[in-house]
Backbone as numpy.savetxt, mean C-alpha at the origin, in Angstrom:
# Nx Ny Nz CAx CAy CAz Cx Cy Cz
-6.68 -11.98 5.30 -6.65 -10.82 4.44 -5.25 -10.68 3.84
-5.19 -10.59 2.52 -3.90 -10.47 1.86 -3.38 -9.04 1.97
-2.09 -8.90 1.90 -1.47 -7.59 1.97 -1.35 -7.03 0.55
-2.49 -6.75 -0.05 -2.56 -6.26 -1.41 -3.52 -5.09 -1.48
-3.20 -4.09 -2.28 -4.08 -2.95 -2.48 -5.29 -3.41 -3.29
-6.49 -3.00 -2.83 -7.72 -3.44 -3.47 -7.89 -2.81 -4.85
-7.30 -1.65 -5.10 -7.49 -0.98 -6.39 -6.32 -1.18 -7.35
-5.11 -0.96 -6.87 -3.96 -1.02 -7.78 -3.29 -2.38 -7.82
-3.55 -3.23 -6.83 -2.95 -4.56 -6.81 -1.51 -4.58 -6.33
-1.04 -3.48 -5.73 0.32 -3.44 -5.22 0.45 -4.42 -4.07
1.46 -5.28 -4.14 1.67 -6.29 -3.11 3.05 -6.14 -2.49
3.41 -7.06 -1.61 4.71 -6.97 -0.95 5.87 -7.24 -1.91
7.00 -6.61 -1.62 8.23 -6.81 -2.37 9.21 -7.56 -1.48
10.10 -8.34 -2.08 11.07 -9.10 -1.30 12.46 -8.71 -1.70
13.39 -8.96 -0.79 14.78 -8.66 -1.06 15.64 -9.07 0.12
16.82 -8.48 0.20 17.75 -8.80 1.28 17.96 -7.59 2.16
18.14 -7.84 3.44 18.62 -6.81 4.35 20.10 -7.09 4.58
20.89 -6.04 4.64 22.34 -6.21 4.74 22.85 -5.59 6.03
23.71 -6.33 6.73 24.35 -5.81 7.93 25.61 -5.05 7.53
26.28 -4.46 8.52 27.53 -3.76 8.23 28.60 -4.73 7.71
28.49 -6.00 8.11 29.44 -7.01 7.64 28.99 -7.61 6.31
27.95 -7.04 5.70 27.40 -7.47 4.42 26.80 -8.88 4.48
26.39 -9.32 5.67 25.63 -10.56 5.76 24.23 -10.28 5.23
23.66 -11.25 4.55 22.34 -11.03 3.97 21.33 -11.97 4.60
20.12 -11.46 4.78 19.00 -12.30 5.19 17.76 -11.77 4.50
16.87 -12.68 4.15 15.69 -12.31 3.39 14.76 -11.44 4.23
14.12 -10.49 3.59 13.12 -9.68 4.25 12.04 -9.30 3.25
10.96 -8.70 3.76 9.83 -8.35 2.92 9.39 -6.92 3.23
9.11 -6.15 2.19 8.59 -4.80 2.33 7.11 -4.84 2.01
6.27 -4.59 3.01 4.83 -4.61 2.81 4.35 -3.22 2.38
3.30 -3.16 1.56 2.76 -1.85 1.17 2.09 -1.18 2.36
2.01 0.14 2.30 1.39 0.94 3.36 -0.12 0.97 3.12
-0.82 -0.03 3.62 -2.26 -0.15 3.39 -3.05 0.60 4.44
-4.05 1.34 3.99 -4.90 2.13 4.87 -6.36 1.77 4.60
-7.18 1.63 5.66 -8.61 1.36 5.45 -9.33 2.63 5.01
-10.07 2.54 3.90 -10.79 3.69 3.34 -12.20 3.23 3.01
-13.20 4.03 3.42 -14.58 3.71 3.10 -14.94 4.33 1.76
-15.30 3.49 0.80 -15.71 3.93 -0.53 -17.00 3.21 -0.87
-18.06 3.96 -1.07 -19.34 3.37 -1.45 -19.93 2.47 -0.38
-19.69 2.77 0.89 -20.23 1.97 1.97 -19.41 0.76 2.33
-18.33 0.48 1.58 -17.46 -0.65 1.87 -16.10 -0.13 2.33
-15.47 -0.86 3.22 -14.14 -0.51 3.67 -13.12 -1.31 2.87
-12.28 -0.60 2.13 -11.25 -1.23 1.31 -9.88 -0.89 1.86
-8.96 -1.83 1.69 -7.57 -1.58 2.08 -6.85 -1.06 0.84
-6.45 0.22 0.88 -5.84 0.89 -0.26 -4.46 1.38 0.15
-3.51 1.25 -0.75 -2.16 1.72 -0.44 -2.16 3.25 -0.35
-1.25 3.78 0.46 -1.18 5.22 0.68 -0.86 5.96 -0.62
-0.07 5.36 -1.48 0.28 5.99 -2.75 -0.95 6.09 -3.66
-1.76 5.02 -3.70 -2.99 5.04 -4.50 -3.98 6.05 -3.92
-4.06 6.11 -2.59 -4.96 7.06 -1.94 -4.56 8.50 -2.27
-3.26 8.76 -2.29 -2.77 10.10 -2.64 -3.14 10.46 -4.07
-3.04 9.50 -4.98 -3.40 9.73 -6.37 -4.90 9.99 -6.51
-5.73 9.22 -5.78 -7.17 9.42 -5.84 -7.56 10.79 -5.30
-6.92 11.22 -4.22 -7.22 12.54 -3.66 -6.79 13.65 -4.60
-5.63 13.46 -5.25 -5.13 14.49 -6.16 -6.04 14.64 -7.37
-6.61 13.53 -7.86 -7.51 13.57 -9.02 -8.96 13.76 -8.63
-9.22 13.94 -7.32 -10.57 14.15 -6.78 -11.50 13.01 -7.20
-10.98 11.79 -7.16 -11.76 10.62 -7.58 -12.55 10.00 -6.45
-12.36 10.49 -5.22 -13.08 9.91 -4.08 -14.47 10.54 -3.91
-14.72 11.61 -4.60 -16.03 12.26 -4.50 -16.14 13.19 -3.30
-15.04 13.41 -2.61 -15.05 14.34 -1.47 -14.84 15.75 -1.98
-15.38 16.71 -1.26 -15.24 18.09 -1.68 -13.99 18.73 -1.11
-13.20 18.01 -0.31 -11.99 18.56 0.29 -10.87 18.65 -0.71
């Protein structure tokens, strides 16, 4: 399973982590993926996309 949002396509970002001595080593920031049931299927959706869907009431929930 890839670390990608099923709706928005947000994937991992890469960069450097820096120590106090400014040594650099590569690291990766993964998206905050959450399992959500939509239409009987479980999709991995990023938390930011889920927040947008809830704000626009696009999930069909009455909450």
